[in-house]
KOLSE-159872 format. One line per field, with one value per atom (N, C-alpha, C): atom name; x, z, y; residue in one letter. Coordinates in Angstrom, 2 decimals, decimal comma. Layout:
KOLSE-159872
name <- c(CA;...)
u <- c(X;...)
w <- c(Z;...)
v <- c(Y;...)
resn <- c(A;...)
//
This chain:
KOLSE-159872
name <- c(N;CA;C;N;CA;C;N;CA;C;N;CA;C;N;CA;C;N;CA;C;N;CA;C;N;CA;C;N;CA;C;N;CA;C;N;CA;C;N;CA;C;N;CA;C;N;CA;C;N;CA;C;N;CA;C;N;CA;C;N;CA;C;N;CA;C;N;CA;C;N;CA;C;N;CA;C;N;CA;C;N;CA;C;N;CA;C;N;CA;C;N;CA;C;N;CA;C;N;CA;C;N;CA;C;N;CA;C;N;CA;C;N;CA;C;N;CA;C;N;CA;C;N;CA;C;N;CA;C;N;CA;C;N;CA;C;N;CA;C;N;CA;C;N;CA;C;N;CA;C;N;CA;C;N;CA;C;N;CA;C;N;CA;C;N;CA;C;N;CA;C;N;CA;C;N;CA;C;N;CA;C;N;CA;C;N;CA;C;N;CA;C;N;CA;C;N;CA;C;N;CA;C;N;CA;C;N;CA;C;N;CA;C;N;CA;C;N;CA;C;N;CA;C;N;CA;C;N;CA;C;N;CA;C;N;CA;C;N;CA;C;N;CA;C;N;CA;C;N;CA;C;N;CA;C;N;CA;C;N;CA;C;N;CA;C;N;CA;C;N;CA;C;N;CA;C;N;CA;C;N;CA;C;N;CA;C;N;CA;C;N;CA;C;N;CA;C;N;CA;C;N;CA;C;N;CA;C;N;CA;C;N;CA;C;N;CA;C;N;CA;C;N;CA;C;N;CA;C;N;CA;C;N;CA;C;N;CA;C;N;CA;C;N;CA;C;N;CA;C;N;CA;C;N;CA;C;N;CA;C;N;CA;C;N;CA;C;N;CA;C;N;CA;C;N;CA;C;N;CA;C;N;CA;C;N;CA;C;N;CA;C;N;CA;C;N;CA;C;N;CA;C;N;CA;C;N;CA;C;N;CA;C;N;CA;C;N;CA;C;N;CA;C;N;CA;C;N;CA;C;N;CA;C;N;CA;C;N;CA;C;N;CA;C;N;CA;C;N;CA;C;N;CA;C;N;CA;C;N;CA;C;N;CA;C;N;CA;C;N;CA;C;N;CA;C;N;CA;C;N;CA;C;N;CA;C;N;CA;C;N;CA;C;N;CA;C;N;CA;C;N;CA;C;N;CA;C;N;CA;C;N;CA;C;N;CA;C;N;CA;C;N;CA;C;N;CA;C;N;CA;C;N;CA;C;N;CA;C;N;CA;C;N;CA;C;N;CA;C;N;CA;C;N;CA;C;N;CA;C;N;CA;C;N;CA;C;N;CA;C;N;CA;C;N;CA;C;N;CA;C;N;CA;C;N;CA;C;N;CA;C;N;CA;C;N;CA;C;N;CA;C;N;CA;C;N;CA;C;N;CA;C;N;CA;C;N;CA;C;N;CA;C;N;CA;C;N;CA;C;N;CA;C;N;CA;C;N;CA;C;N;CA;C;N;CA;C;N;CA;C;N;CA;C;N;CA;C;N;CA;C;N;CA;C;N;CA;C;N;CA;C;N;CA;C;N;CA;C;N;CA;C;N;CA;C;N;CA;C;N;CA;C;N;CA;C;N;CA;C;N;CA;C;N;CA;C;N;CA;C;N;CA;C;N;CA;C;N;CA;C;N;CA;C;N;CA;C;N;CA;C;N;CA;C;N;CA;C;N;CA;C;N;CA;C;N;CA;C;N;CA;C;N;CA;C;N;CA;C;N;CA;C;N;CA;C;N;CA;C;N;CA;C;N;CA;C;N;CA;C;N;CA;C;N;CA;C;N;CA;C;N;CA;C;N;CA;C;N;CA;C;N;CA;C)
u <- c(-19,08;-19,94;-20,99;-21,40;-22,82;-22,10;-22,60;-21,99;-22,30;-23,64;-24,03;-23,11;-23,04;-21,75;-20,56;-20,14;-18,84;-19,09;-19,74;-19,86;-20,31;-20,59;-20,95;-19,72;-18,94;-17,55;-16,41;-16,89;-15,95;-16,03;-17,20;-17,48;-17,43;-17,77;-17,06;-15,77;-15,22;-13,41;-12,70;-13,20;-12,92;-13,12;-14,34;-14,39;-13,04;-13,32;-12,65;-10,83;-10,87;-9,38;-9,30;-10,73;-10,45;-10,42;-11,12;-11,57;-9,82;-9,88;-8,21;-7,17;-7,20;-5,81;-6,27;-7,89;-7,73;-7,51;-7,74;-7,63;-5,77;-4,95;-3,30;-2,77;-3,27;-3,12;-2,56;-3,55;-3,06;-2,50;-1,99;-1,22;-1,92;-3,26;-3,85;-4,17;-3,81;-3,85;-5,12;-5,09;-5,90;-6,57;-7,32;-7,46;-9,14;-9,84;-11,30;-11,42;-12,46;-12,77;-13,23;-13,48;-13,03;-12,73;-11,76;-10,58;-9,36;-8,58;-7,35;-6,82;-5,70;-4,88;-4,48;-4,63;-4,45;-2,60;-2,35;-0,56;-0,56;1,15;1,44;1,71;1,98;1,63;3,35;2,84;3,80;5,42;6,17;7,37;7,92;8,56;9,14;8,12;6,99;6,19;7,03;7,71;8,10;7,20;7,28;6,47;6,93;6,48;6,61;6,99;7,00;7,17;6,20;6,96;5,27;5,96;4,84;5,69;3,97;4,73;3,77;3,27;2,90;2,54;1,73;2,06;1,38;-0,02;-1,03;-1,65;-2,36;-2,17;-3,06;-3,67;-5,12;-6,03;-7,01;-7,48;-7,98;-8,18;-6,71;-6,44;-6,25;-6,90;-6,87;-5,68;-5,31;-4,04;-4,67;-4,07;-4,47;-3,38;-2,98;-2,17;-2,27;-1,78;-1,95;-0,72;-1,07;0,07;-0,40;0,33;0,37;1,28;1,03;2,32;1,55;2,68;2,48;2,57;1,64;1,01;1,70;1,72;1,48;1,31;1,46;1,46;0,11;-0,26;-1,45;-2,07;-1,67;-2,26;-3,33;-4,33;-5,35;-5,76;-6,19;-6,57;-5,14;-3,99;-3,08;-2,04;-3,29;-2,49;-1,70;-0,36;-0,12;-0,68;-1,40;-2,23;-1,15;-1,79;-1,07;-1,49;-1,08;-2,21;-1,45;-2,26;-1,79;-2,87;-2,29;-2,86;-3,38;-4,00;-4,16;-4,71;-3,44;-4,34;-4,38;-5,79;-6,19;-6,40;-6,38;-6,63;-6,20;-7,26;-7,21;-8,67;-8,44;-9,73;-10,74;-11,12;-12,42;-13,26;-11,77;-12,61;-12,70;-12,10;-11,86;-10,55;-10,44;-8,97;-8,41;-8,28;-7,44;-8,37;-8,52;-9,03;-8,45;-8,86;-8,31;-8,81;-8,16;-8,84;-7,84;-7,89;-7,39;-7,78;-6,12;-7,11;-6,51;-6,98;-6,35;-6,56;-4,84;-5,39;-4,66;-5,15;-3,89;-4,14;-3,12;-2,57;-2,44;-2,59;-2,49;-2,94;-3,15;-3,90;-5,67;-6,41;-7,50;-8,24;-7,36;-8,01;-7,62;-6,98;-6,91;-7,85;-8,00;-8,61;-8,60;-9,12;-9,88;-10,60;-9,58;-10,60;-10,95;-10,16;-11,28;-10,79;-11,89;-11,62;-12,39;-11,11;-11,94;-11,30;-12,92;-12,46;-12,54;-12,25;-11,98;-12,44;-13,72;-13,51;-13,22;-12,41;-12,44;-13,82;-13,41;-14,46;-15,49;-15,39;-16,27;-15,07;-15,70;-15,33;-14,96;-13,68;-14,00;-14,67;-15,24;-16,33;-15,57;-16,14;-15,69;-16,81;-16,78;-17,41;-18,28;-19,02;-19,20;-19,24;-18,95;-18,76;-20,10;-20,99;-22,27;-21,54;-21,24;-20,73;-19,66;-18,54;-17,08;-17,82;-18,72;-18,81;-19,38;-19,95;-21,19;-20,18;-19,10;-17,75;-16,87;-16,71;-15,75;-16,58;-17,90;-18,64;-19,14;-18,81;-18,64;-17,26;-16,31;-14,44;-14,50;-13,81;-13,67;-12,30;-12,11;-11,34;-10,11;-8,75;-7,51;-6,72;-6,03;-5,35;-4,05;-3,48;-2,48;-1,30;-1,26;0,31;0,38;-0,54;0,25;0,61;1,66;2,53;3,73;3,32;4,31;3,92;4,74;4,57;4,65;3,46;3,12;3,44;4,49;4,76;5,14;4,63;4,88;6,24;6,48;7,86;8,80;9,68;11,18;11,41;11,43;12,45;13,63;14,11;15,36;15,51;16,95;17,50;17,52;16,37;16,83;17,14;17,58;17,91;17,11;15,92;15,07;14,86;14,43;14,46;13,07;12,81;11,28;11,17;10,55;10,23;11,16;10,96;11,23;13,01;13,29;15,13;15,28;16,49;16,94;17,29;16,09;16,49;16,99;17,65;17,90;16,99;16,09;15,27;14,64;14,43;14,06;12,62;13,28;11,32;11,11;9,13;8,53;7,36;6,55;5,48;4,25;3,22;1,97;1,14;-0,01;-0,98;-2,20;-2,63;-3,85;-5,01;-6,44;-7,41;-7,47;-7,14;-7,01;-5,93;-5,53;-3,59;-2,74;-1,21;0,14;0,05;0,74;1,20;2,10;3,67;4,62;5,10;5,99;6,14;7,56;7,86;9,85;9,91;10,00;10,46;11,64;11,85;12,81;12,80;13,70;13,40;14,02;14,02;14,32;12,64;11,77;10,27;9,66;8,87;7,96;6,44;5,25;5,01;4,99;5,02;4,92;5,92;6,88;7,77;8,21;7,43;7,46;7,03;8,05;8,76;7,93;7,43;7,37;5,94;4,86;3,59;3,10;3,32;2,11;1,22;0,27;-0,40;-1,46;-2,74;-3,20;-4,76;-4,56;-5,79;-5,19;-3,52;-3,37;-1,82;-1,33;0,51;0,57;2,12;2,08;3,16;3,75;5,21;5,23;6,36;6,77;7,13;6,24;7,10;7,97;8,01;8,67;8,18;9,28;9,28;9,20;8,60;8,11;8,47;8,86;9,57;8,87;8,99;8,13;6,93;6,25;4,16;3,59;2,65;1,56;0,23;-0,92;-2,06;-2,29;-2,67;-3,57;-5,05;-5,74;-6,88;-7,22;-7,89;-8,04;-9,46;-9,26;-10,33;-10,85;-11,95;-12,34;-13,21;-13,17;-13,89;-15,12;-16,67;-17,97;-18,11;-19,25;-19,53;-20,33;-20,00;-20,98;-21,61;-22,78;-24,21;-25,07;-25,48;-25,62;-27,28;-27,66;-29,09;-27,96;-26,80;-26,20;-25,08;-25,50;-24,99;-25,73;-25,41;-26,29;-26,91;-27,58;-28,30;-27,78;-27,07;-26,91;-27,89)
w <- c(-5,42;-6,40;-5,19;-5,73;-4,94;-4,65;-3,77;-3,75;-4,82;-5,51;-6,48;-7,25;-8,32;-8,93;-9,23;-7,79;-7,46;-7,82;-6,94;-7,22;-8,25;-9,46;-10,57;-11,54;-11,08;-11,61;-11,45;-10,56;-9,93;-10,67;-10,53;-11,32;-12,61;-13,03;-14,65;-14,96;-13,96;-14,04;-13,90;-12,62;-12,39;-12,95;-13,78;-15,16;-16,07;-16,65;-17,61;-16,97;-16,19;-15,66;-15,86;-15,37;-15,33;-17,25;-18,17;-19,69;-20,16;-19,80;-20,09;-19,84;-19,05;-18,41;-19,36;-19,30;-20,28;-22,06;-21,92;-23,67;-23,42;-22,95;-22,84;-23,14;-22,97;-22,69;-24,57;-25,42;-26,88;-27,32;-26,73;-26,77;-27,77;-27,71;-28,59;-27,94;-28,88;-28,34;-28,54;-28,13;-27,68;-26,16;-26,18;-25,47;-25,43;-24,67;-24,50;-23,50;-23,93;-23,32;-22,18;-21,16;-19,27;-19,10;-19,66;-19,16;-19,16;-18,34;-18,82;-20,11;-20,44;-21,81;-21,67;-22,83;-22,77;-23,06;-22,18;-21,72;-22,71;-23,52;-24,92;-24,18;-22,99;-22,31;-21,21;-20,68;-19,45;-19,87;-19,10;-19,41;-17,55;-17,49;-16,41;-15,11;-14,99;-13,78;-12,41;-11,22;-10,59;-8,57;-7,87;-6,67;-6,32;-5,89;-4,66;-5,65;-6,96;-8,14;-8,51;-8,95;-9,91;-10,52;-10,64;-11,44;-10,94;-10,67;-11,05;-11,39;-12,25;-13,63;-13,26;-13,84;-13,90;-14,93;-15,70;-16,60;-17,13;-18,25;-18,46;-19,52;-19,37;-20,65;-20,02;-21,52;-21,94;-20,85;-20,40;-19,70;-17,88;-17,78;-15,75;-16,08;-14,40;-14,68;-13,38;-13,70;-12,30;-12,80;-10,69;-10,82;-11,05;-11,34;-11,76;-11,96;-10,83;-10,10;-10,65;-11,21;-11,07;-10,41;-9,60;-8,99;-8,68;-8,72;-8,68;-7,18;-6,51;-5,14;-4,98;-5,88;-5,77;-6,45;-6,45;-7,61;-6,55;-7,51;-6,96;-7,94;-7,45;-7,97;-8,60;-9,78;-10,36;-10,77;-10,12;-10,93;-11,33;-11,06;-12,02;-12,92;-12,43;-13,70;-13,04;-13,45;-12,54;-12,63;-11,37;-11,51;-10,82;-11,61;-10,88;-10,08;-9,25;-8,68;-8,45;-9,57;-10,09;-9,12;-8,90;-8,48;-9,35;-9,52;-10,29;-9,13;-8,98;-8,27;-8,89;-8,67;-9,28;-8,32;-8,78;-7,68;-8,55;-7,75;-8,54;-7,64;-8,36;-7,49;-7,72;-9,05;-9,03;-8,62;-8,17;-7,23;-6,25;-5,78;-3,72;-3,28;-3,95;-3,17;-3,57;-3,51;-4,57;-4,73;-5,42;-6,55;-5,71;-5,62;-6,19;-6,59;-7,78;-7,97;-8,22;-7,24;-7,26;-7,89;-8,95;-10,01;-10,00;-9,89;-10,05;-11,57;-12,36;-13,45;-13,89;-14,48;-14,98;-16,99;-17,14;-18,02;-19,61;-19,01;-20,46;-19,54;-20,90;-20,76;-20,69;-19,85;-19,98;-19,06;-17,99;-16,60;-17,35;-18,16;-18,93;-18,58;-18,42;-17,60;-15,96;-15,96;-14,67;-13,83;-12,65;-11,65;-10,71;-10,57;-8,37;-9,71;-8,80;-8,93;-7,37;-6,86;-5,60;-5,82;-5,37;-5,33;-4,46;-4,17;-2,96;-3,75;-3,35;-3,75;-2,21;-2,62;-1,13;-0,43;1,21;2,30;2,23;1,68;1,45;1,89;2,25;2,17;1,30;1,24;-0,57;-1,00;-2,03;-2,31;-3,06;-3,55;-4,65;-5,25;-6,96;-7,53;-7,02;-7,41;-7,69;-8,55;-8,86;-9,66;-10,88;-10,64;-11,89;-12,31;-11,76;-12,50;-13,18;-12,70;-13,21;-14,50;-14,44;-15,67;-17,22;-16,40;-17,19;-18,09;-17,40;-17,64;-18,76;-18,05;-19,42;-20,75;-20,34;-21,51;-23,02;-22,30;-22,48;-23,04;-22,96;-23,61;-24,56;-25,45;-26,93;-26,45;-27,19;-26,47;-27,11;-26,27;-26,64;-27,29;-28,86;-29,33;-28,62;-29,66;-29,01;-28,98;-28,50;-28,22;-26,78;-26,41;-24,57;-24,09;-23,62;-22,85;-23,95;-24,69;-25,94;-25,94;-25,67;-25,84;-27,29;-27,33;-28,93;-29,06;-29,31;-29,21;-30,53;-31,58;-33,00;-33,65;-34,40;-34,90;-34,74;-34,48;-33,43;-34,59;-33,24;-34,10;-33,49;-32,38;-32,54;-30,65;-30,37;-28,86;-28,25;-27,26;-26,96;-25,59;-24,66;-23,39;-22,97;-22,01;-21,70;-20,00;-20,21;-18,67;-18,52;-17,07;-16,16;-15,15;-13,97;-12,58;-11,98;-12,56;-12,13;-11,79;-13,00;-13,51;-15,27;-15,39;-16,34;-16,95;-18,46;-18,86;-19,83;-20,93;-22,28;-22,28;-23,05;-24,29;-24,86;-25,74;-27,15;-27,40;-28,43;-28,57;-30,15;-29,92;-30,72;-30,45;-32,30;-32,57;-32,86;-32,94;-33,78;-33,61;-34,75;-34,91;-34,18;-33,27;-32,25;-32,69;-32,42;-33,05;-33,07;-32,75;-33,03;-33,43;-33,87;-34,15;-33,63;-33,75;-33,58;-32,02;-32,02;-29,93;-29,61;-29,17;-28,72;-27,71;-27,66;-26,26;-26,14;-25,05;-24,29;-24,00;-23,87;-22,96;-22,59;-21,37;-20,71;-20,07;-20,04;-18,83;-17,62;-17,60;-15,84;-15,21;-15,93;-15,43;-15,68;-14,50;-14,47;-13,47;-13,84;-14,96;-16,19;-16,25;-18,12;-18,09;-19,35;-19,79;-20,11;-19,79;-20,03;-19,11;-19,62;-19,09;-19,50;-20,70;-21,18;-22,48;-22,31;-23,55;-23,54;-24,98;-25,67;-26,66;-26,73;-27,85;-28,09;-28,97;-29,47;-28,06;-26,78;-26,14;-24,46;-24,71;-23,08;-23,03;-22,25;-22,37;-20,71;-20,45;-19,61;-18,99;-18,24;-17,43;-16,11;-16,18;-15,21;-14,22;-13,13;-11,55;-10,59;-10,55;-9,72;-9,97;-9,78;-9,61;-7,97;-8,03;-6,77;-6,37;-5,28;-4,50;-3,25;-2,99;-1,54;-1,27;-2,52;-2,64;-1,67;-1,03;-0,36;-0,79;-0,85;-1,44;-0,57;-1,00;-0,86;-0,43;-0,25;-0,32;2,00;2,03;3,47;4,44;5,25;5,60;4,60;5,35;4,59;3,50;2,12;1,08;1,25;1,00;1,08;-0,22;-0,50;-1,90;-2,79;-3,75;-4,51;-5,29;-5,10;-6,07;-7,00;-7,71;-8,89;-8,16;-7,08;-6,71;-6,71;-5,95;-5,60;-6,49;-7,86;-8,85;-9,37;-9,26;-10,09;-11,17;-11,80;-12,50;-13,61;-14,66;-15,46;-16,87)
v <- c(10,19;9,10;7,68;7,61;6,89;5,41;4,79;3,47;2,22;2,52;1,75;1,39;2,72;3,33;2,72;3,23;2,52;0,78;0,54;-0,71;-1,58;-0,64;-1,35;-0,94;0,02;0,09;-0,61;-1,21;-2,27;-3,59;-4,03;-5,75;-5,54;-4,57;-4,63;-4,07;-3,59;-3,64;-4,87;-5,90;-6,86;-7,79;-8,05;-9,21;-8,91;-7,27;-7,06;-7,92;-7,40;-7,91;-9,84;-10,12;-11,82;-12,10;-11,35;-11,61;-11,20;-10,64;-9,63;-11,06;-11,54;-12,84;-13,74;-14,31;-15,00;-15,68;-14,01;-13,71;-13,84;-13,42;-13,41;-14,46;-15,50;-16,74;-17,38;-16,45;-16,60;-15,22;-14,60;-13,50;-12,29;-12,30;-11,31;-9,86;-8,98;-7,16;-6,96;-6,07;-4,58;-3,69;-2,94;-2,06;-1,49;-2,29;-1,76;-0,94;0,33;1,08;0,33;1,38;1,19;-0,43;-0,68;-2,24;-2,08;-2,65;-2,50;-2,62;-2,00;-2,30;-4,12;-4,81;-6,45;-6,51;-7,16;-7,19;-7,93;-7,97;-8,98;-10,46;-11,03;-11,64;-12,22;-12,84;-13,28;-13,71;-13,12;-13,29;-13,93;-15,38;-15,72;-15,36;-15,35;-15,46;-15,89;-14,57;-14,87;-14,92;-15,94;-15,97;-15,25;-14,01;-12,97;-12,13;-11,76;-11,09;-10,09;-8,64;-8,21;-6,83;-5,43;-4,71;-3,63;-2,46;-1,49;-0,55;0,25;1,44;2,39;3,78;4,33;4,52;4,51;4,02;5,49;5,83;7,33;7,01;7,18;7,26;8,42;8,57;10,26;11,28;11,16;12,36;11,59;10,60;10,28;9,32;9,13;8,24;7,53;6,33;5,07;4,54;4,13;3,45;1,59;0,84;-0,34;-1,44;-3,17;-3,35;-5,19;-5,42;-7,04;-7,84;-9,19;-9,62;-11,02;-12,20;-13,48;-13,76;-14,02;-14,85;-15,60;-16,86;-18,18;-19,21;-20,70;-21,50;-22,91;-23,07;-23,99;-25,28;-26,95;-28,20;-27,67;-27,67;-27,82;-29,14;-30,52;-31,53;-32,34;-31,61;-32,16;-31,30;-30,46;-28,64;-28,15;-27,94;-26,58;-24,87;-24,47;-23,46;-22,24;-20,91;-19,62;-18,68;-18,17;-17,31;-15,78;-15,01;-13,48;-12,43;-11,69;-10,26;-8,89;-8,65;-7,21;-6,00;-5,03;-4,13;-2,96;-1,83;-0,91;0,53;1,44;2,67;3,52;4,62;6,40;6,58;7,78;8,72;8,49;8,03;7,78;6,27;5,36;4,00;4,36;5,25;5,67;4,83;4,37;3,40;2,33;1,36;0,14;-1,01;-1,21;-1,80;-3,43;-4,80;-5,51;-6,93;-7,79;-8,74;-9,94;-10,72;-12,19;-13,63;-14,02;-15,12;-16,42;-17,38;-18,29;-19,20;-18,87;-19,32;-20,63;-21,38;-22,74;-22,18;-22,24;-21,63;-22,67;-24,01;-25,13;-26,24;-27,25;-29,12;-28,61;-29,75;-29,68;-28,49;-28,18;-27,20;-26,20;-25,61;-24,65;-23,41;-22,30;-20,98;-20,87;-19,73;-19,51;-20,19;-20,34;-21,07;-21,02;-19,38;-18,88;-17,60;-16,40;-14,77;-14,49;-14,06;-12,96;-11,43;-10,89;-9,03;-8,54;-7,65;-6,51;-5,26;-4,22;-2,91;-1,81;-0,72;-0,39;-0,41;-0,26;-0,22;-1,47;-2,82;-3,73;-5,03;-6,04;-7,58;-8,17;-9,04;-9,67;-10,63;-10,54;-11,62;-12,68;-13,72;-14,79;-15,03;-14,92;-15,92;-17,05;-17,20;-19,07;-19,54;-20,88;-21,57;-21,14;-21,02;-20,75;-19,03;-18,22;-17,08;-17,26;-17,83;-18,95;-19,10;-20,30;-20,74;-20,04;-19,03;-18,04;-17,00;-16,61;-15,73;-16,37;-17,64;-18,13;-18,61;-19,20;-19,09;-18,03;-17,28;-15,66;-15,26;-16,28;-15,41;-16,78;-15,96;-16,54;-17,49;-18,89;-20,00;-19,12;-19,01;-18,57;-19,51;-18,96;-19,48;-20,41;-21,43;-22,63;-21,56;-20,37;-19,88;-19,04;-20,23;-19,71;-19,42;-18,31;-18,69;-17,61;-17,58;-16,92;-15,14;-14,52;-13,14;-13,04;-11,78;-11,32;-9,47;-9,21;-8,06;-6,79;-7,71;-7,27;-7,13;-6,86;-6,32;-5,56;-6,02;-5,42;-4,31;-3,48;-1,17;-2,01;-2,32;-2,09;-1,72;-1,85;-2,34;-0,65;-0,15;0,74;1,14;2,20;2,42;3,64;2,96;4,36;4,45;5,62;5,88;5,89;5,01;5,76;5,31;6,13;5,52;5,07;3,23;2,08;2,62;2,98;3,25;3,30;2,54;2,55;1,48;1,27;-0,36;-0,30;-1,71;-2,05;-2,50;-2,04;-2,62;-3,04;-4,21;-3,96;-3,47;-2,29;-2,06;-2,33;-2,80;-3,19;-2,60;-2,51;-2,14;-3,02;-3,08;-3,85;-2,97;-3,50;-2,61;-2,75;-2,30;-2,70;-1,81;-2,24;-1,77;-0,35;0,58;2,45;2,90;1,91;2,52;1,61;2,24;1,10;1,37;0,70;0,42;0,23;0,80;0,58;-0,08;-0,92;-1,66;-1,80;-1,34;-1,48;-2,58;-3,83;-4,90;-4,94;-5,87;-5,86;-7,27;-8,42;-9,29;-9,27;-8,16;-7,50;-7,17;-7,46;-7,08;-8,35;-8,44;-10,01;-9,32;-9,77;-11,15;-10,44;-9,19;-8,90;-8,09;-8,04;-8,09;-6,83;-5,77;-4,77;-2,97;-2,41;-1,29;-0,34;-0,10;0,98;0,52;0,99;1,28;2,14;2,64;3,55;3,46;3,75;3,74;4,81;4,78;5,92;5,84;5,25;5,40;4,98;4,48;4,71;4,83;5,21;5,15;4,33;3,22;3,07;2,82;3,35;3,02;2,67;1,96;1,07;2,35;2,54;2,81;2,26;0,97;0,05;-1,39;-1,49;-3,82;-4,32;-4,91;-5,63;-7,04;-6,50;-8,45;-8,31;-9,92;-10,30;-9,90;-9,78;-9,75;-10,89;-10,39;-11,17;-10,08;-11,02;-10,64;-9,42;-8,22;-7,12;-7,80;-8,50;-9,12;-9,17;-8,46;-8,55;-8,78;-9,88;-10,80;-11,88;-12,80;-13,92;-13,75;-14,66;-14,11;-14,60;-13,81;-14,07;-14,59;-15,62;-15,78;-14,88;-14,63;-13,83;-14,14;-13,94;-15,14;-14,04;-14,62;-13,41;-12,63;-12,85;-11,67;-10,89;-10,83;-9,80;-8,77;-9,43;-8,21;-7,05;-6,02;-4,42;-4,74;-4,33;-4,52;-2,81;-2,49;-2,25;-1,61)
resn <- c(M;M;M;S;S;S;S;S;S;L;L;L;R;R;R;R;R;R;T;T;T;S;S;S;I;I;I;F;F;F;L;L;L;V;V;V;L;L;L;A;A;A;L;L;L;A;A;A;I;I;I;A;A;A;A;A;A;S;S;S;A;A;A;W;W;W;A;A;A;Q;Q;Q;R;R;R;G;G;G;G;G;G;K;K;K;G;G;G;G;G;G;M;M;M;G;G;G;M;M;M;G;G;G;S;S;S;L;L;L;P;P;P;Q;Q;Q;M;M;M;P;P;P;G;G;G;M;M;M;S;S;S;N;N;N;P;P;P;V;V;V;V;V;V;G;G;G;S;S;S;G;G;G;A;A;A;E;E;E;Y;Y;Y;Q;Q;Q;M;M;M;T;T;T;T;T;T;K;K;K;G;G;G;K;K;K;D;D;D;M;M;M;D;D;D;V;V;V;A;A;A;W;W;W;A;A;A;I;I;I;L;L;L;G;G;G;K;K;K;E;E;E;D;D;D;V;V;V;N;N;N;G;G;G;S;S;S;P;P;P;G;G;G;L;L;L;W;W;W;M;M;M;E;E;E;T;T;T;R;R;R;M;M;M;Q;Q;Q;S;S;S;A;A;A;E;E;E;L;L;L;G;G;G;G;G;G;E;E;E;M;M;M;V;V;V;T;T;T;K;K;K;I;I;I;L;L;L;M;M;M;V;V;V;N;N;N;E;E;E;G;G;G;P;P;P;E;E;E;A;A;A;G;G;G;I;I;I;K;K;K;R;R;R;M;M;M;I;I;I;M;M;M;Q;Q;Q;Q;Q;Q;P;P;P;G;G;G;H;H;H;P;P;P;P;P;P;M;M;M;E;E;E;M;M;M;T;T;T;G;G;G;M;M;M;M;M;M;M;M;M;G;G;G;M;M;M;M;M;M;K;K;K;A;A;A;G;G;G;Q;Q;Q;P;P;P;K;K;K;P;P;P;S;S;S;G;G;G;S;S;S;A;A;A;G;G;G;K;K;K;A;A;A;D;D;D;F;F;F;G;G;G;E;E;E;L;L;L;V;V;V;G;G;G;T;T;T;E;E;E;T;T;T;I;I;I;T;T;T;V;V;V;P;P;P;A;A;A;G;G;G;T;T;T;F;F;F;V;V;V;C;C;C;Q;Q;Q;H;H;H;Y;Y;Y;R;R;R;K;K;K;Q;Q;Q;G;G;G;Q;Q;Q;N;N;N;G;G;G;P;P;P;V;V;V;D;D;D;F;F;F;W;W;W;V;V;V;S;S;S;D;D;D;Q;Q;Q;V;V;V;T;T;T;P;P;P;Y;Y;Y;A;A;A;M;M;M;A;A;A;K;K;K;M;M;M;T;T;T;G;G;G;P;P;P;D;D;D;V;V;V;T;T;T;M;M;M;V;V;V;L;L;L;K;K;K;K;K;K;T;T;T;L;L;L;T;T;T;N;N;N;E;E;E;T;T;T;S;S;S;H;H;H;I;I;I;K;K;K;G;G;G;E;E;E;P;P;P;Q;Q;Q;K;K;K;M;M;M;G;G;G;M;M;M;P;P;P;E;E;E;M;M;M;P;P;P;H;H;H;F;F;F)
//
């Protein structure tokens, strides 16, 4: 795969991660092509904790992990640093996106975004790019922080690569059909042990502890001239 092609995929996925994280404040569902499935809401995000999943979509596998790395005050509002890591053969290694997000109040939104693709230095979005990204996204609803899993099916014990969990099984209607979630409060930052839907399946591979950032090096500013043309 060419360097330009890989960079284009990297930027599309990184922006999709940020848009998804912003929309998740309102607990909206949905799975867009070329993006991560939108998770149903955060559950007790503990600094240093996280979860790694195997995602299968259209016959292709990808490892996806979320980790909570720290907290930061943003003009009097509590902010949370969250990192998303994606790894697959198509990406050529691990792609890392680190965002500082404020969930509630006048400062609500993504305040900083740092991205690193395999074999390249980390890049941080400029304020102009962040503003353009935010302007293009719908405002989340007032249900910030509340998970919307749908209708409760029942309580079930399931076994995934990370272990055996007693879960609440929920079902909701997605854009292309029903989506099932198996939810456990033992999993953070998203209380999900397994998800199945018409477009994607995710299973918990491992829970993470004592996590630190996978971003390596000093971030450089990424201005508009550096964006590839699609």
